[in-house]
Residue, then its C-alpha position, 0 to 999 in steps of 0.5 A: m500500499h502506498p505510504l500516503i494511503s497507509c497513513f491516511c488509513l491510520l488517520l481514519g481508523g477504519a472510519l470515513l470521518l476524520p477524527q479531530t484528534a487524529v487531525a490535531e496529531n497528523t495534520e500535515a500527513a492528512l493534508e498531504f492525501f489532498l495533494p496532486d500525487e503522481e506516484t498514487a496515480k501510477r500506482l492505481q493506473p493498472t487497477i483503472d486500466q483493469l475496469e476495461s478487462e474483457s473478464f467481468a470478474e477482473r472488472e469487479a475486482a478492480s472496482r472493489r479495489l478502488a472502492a476500498l480506498p479510504a477516500l477518493p484521490g482527485f485525480i480519479r474524480e477528474l478522470a470520471v469526468t474526462e474518461a472516454r472508455p464506457e465501462s471505465r467511466f460507468r465504474l468510475g461514476e459509481l466510485l464518485a457516487a460512494f465517495p461524495i464530494e461533500e464528505e471530502n470537503e468536509r474532511l479537507t475543511a476539519i484539517l484546515e480548521q485544525i491548522a488554524k487552531d494550532g497555528t501550524k507553520g510551514l504548510l502554505p506550499s501544501l495549501f497552494r498545491v491543494m487548491a491549485a488542483g481545482v478539485w476541492e472546495p472546502d469552506p473558504v473561511a476555514l481555508h483563509s484562516s488556515a493560510r493566515a495562520t501557517a504563513t511565514p516570511t519565507d513564503l514571500a517568494l511563493l506569494d509574490g508568484h500567486l499575486r497575479d495568478p490567472s486563478a482567483v481562487l489562488r489569488r484569494l489565498a495569497a491575500a489571506a496569507l499576506g494577512g498573517l505576515p508582519a506589516g512590513d512584508s505585506t501592506a504594500r502587497l495587499a495594497g496592490l490587490l485592491g485593484d484586482t478584477d475579482q471582488a472577493t480578492v478585493l474584499l480580503a485585501a481590503t479587510e486585512l488592511a482595514a485591521r491595519r487601519d489603512l485608509r486605502s481600505l475605505a475606498a476599496f469597500a465603498g468601491l464594492l457597494d456597486a457589486p452585484d452580489f448582495q452578500f458583498r455589499h452587505r458585508c462592505h457596508t457592514v464594515l464601513r459603518g463599523l470602521t468609520q461610524q459614518d452612514f449615508g443612508y445606503d441600504p444593501g437590499a435596496d434596488q440599484m437605483d435607489r442604492k446608486g445615491p448613497a454608494a456615491k456619497w460613500r465613495k466620495w467621503a472615502e476618497s476625501k481628506g476628512a476620511s478616518i478610521t475610528g472603530i474596528v472590523p466588525v466580526d459579525f456581519s451575518i448570522v449562520l442559521f445552520n452550523g453544519r454539525n447539529l441543530d443548535g439554534w433550532e427547535v422541533r415543533v409539531g404544529n405548535e407544540l414544542q418536542a423534545r426531539s424528532e427523528a425527521w432530521e438528520v445532519m450529515a456531511g454538513q448538510l441538514h436532511c429532512v428524512g421524510r416518511a421514514a421518520a418515526k417522529p415528525g416535526d418542523l424545525w423552527t428557529k429559536t430566535r425571531f428575525e425581523n428584516y433580513v435577507l435569508n440566503l440558502e441552497y436546498k435539494a429535493d431528493e425525491p421527484r415530488a418532494d413537498s416542503g417549504i420555508g415558513l416566514l413571518l411567523t410572528k405569533e404562535g398558536e393564534q387560532g387556538q388550535g396549535l396552528s400558527k399563521y406564517l407564510e410558506v414558500q413552496l419548494l416542490p419541484g415544479n412549483g419552487g417559489d409558490i406562496y401559501q398561506i398557513g393559518g390564514v395569515n394576511l398577505e397581498a400580491g399585486g395589490k390583491p389579498i392572497t386567498f390561499q396561494q399565489p402561484r409563482l410569477a415566472e418559470v424556472e427549472d427547478r427539478a429534483g436532485v439538483w441544488h437550487p440557491l434561494k434568496l428570501t428578502v423580508r422587510d416590513g411585512t413584504v417578502e421577495v422570493v429569488l429561485d435560481g437568480v429569477v424573482v419568482n414571487r412578491t407579497s406585501k402587507g404581511p405581519r410586521g415585527p420579529g418572526r421565527i423561520v420555519l423548515r417545514n417536514e411534509g413527509s418528503k426527503l429534502t437536503f439543506r445547506k448554506l443557511v445564512l441570514y443578513p440583517l437589513r434595515g427597515a423602512a424607517g432606517a432601523p436595523g432588523n430586530t432579533k429576539 
C-alpha cells in the first residue's frame, strides 16, 4: 500500500469521517492526501485499466479495490468526467457516488480548521498545491484562516508568484496569507490587490488592510457597494459603518437605483481628506442559521407544540436532511430566534421527484387560532412549483395589490427539478417578501405581519436536503436595523 494511503487509513481509524484528535496529531500527513500525487496515480493506473478487462470478474475486482480506498484521490474524480472508455466511465461514476465530494470537502475543512487552531507553520506551499488541483472546495473561511495562520516570511517568494495568478482562488489564498505576515512584508502587497478584477480578492485584501487601520481600505470597500452580489454589498457596508461610524443612507438590500446615490456619497467621503478610521472591523455581519454540525439554534415543533426531539431531521456531511416518511417522529424546525428585516440565503435539493416542503416566514405569533396552528407565509419548494406562496393558518397577505386567498403561484418559470441544488434568496422587510429562485424573481408579497418572527423548515413527509443557511440583517423602511429576539 502506498505510504500516503496507509497513513490516511491510520488517520481515519477505519471510519469515513476524520477524527479531530487524529487531525490534531497528524495535520501535515492528513493534508498530504489531498495533494496531487503522481506516485499514487501511477500505482492505481493498472487497477483503473483493469476496469476495461474482458473478464467481468476482473472488472468487478478492480472496482472493489478502488472502492476500498479510504477516500477518492482527486485525479480519479477528474478521470471519472474525462474518461472516454464507456465501461471505465460507468464504474468510475459509481465510485463518485460512493465518495460524495461533500464528505471529502468536510474532511479537508476539518484539517484546515485544525491548522488555524494550532497555528501550524510551514504548510502554505501545500495549501497552494491542494487548491491548485481545482478539485476541492473546502469552507473558504477555514481555508483563509489556515493560510493566515501557517504563513511565514519565508513564503514571500511563493506569494509574489501568486499575486497575479490566473486563478482567483489562488489570489484569494495569497491575500489571506499576507494577512498573517508582518506589516512591513505584506502591506504594500495587499494594497496592490485592491485593483484586482476579482471582488472576493479585493474584499480579503481590504479587510486585512482595515485591520491595520490603512485608509486605502475605505475606498476599496466603498467601491464594492455597487457589487451585483448582495452578500458582498452587505459585508462591505457593515464593515464601513463599523470602521467609520458614518452612515449615508445606503441600504445593501435596496434596488440598484436606490443604492446609487448613497454609494456615490460613500465613495466621495472615502476618498476625501476627512476620511478616517475610528472603529474596528466588525466580526458579525451575518448570522449562520445552520452550523453544519447539529441543530443548535433550532427547535422541533409539531403544529405549535414543542417536541423534545425528532427523528425527521439528520445532520450529515455539513448538510441538513429531512428524512421523510421514514421518520418515526415528525416535526418542523423553527428558529429559536426571531428575525424582522433580513435576507435569507440558502440552498436546497429535493431528493425525490415530488418532494414537498417549504420555508415558513413572518411567523410573528404562535398558536393564534387556539388549535396549535400558527400563521405564517410558506415559500413552496415542491419541484415544478418552487417559489409558490401559501397562507398557513390564514395569515393575511397581498400580492399585486390584491389579497391572497390561499395560494399565489410563482410569477416566472424556472427549472427547479429534483436532485439538483437550487439557491434561494428570501428578502423580508416590514411585512413584504421577495422570493428569488435560481437567480430569478419568482414571487412578491406585501402587507404581511410586521415585527420579529421565526423561520420554519417544514417537514411534509418528503426527503429534502438543505445547506448554507445564512441570514443578513437589513434595515426597515424607517431606517432601523432588523430586530432579533
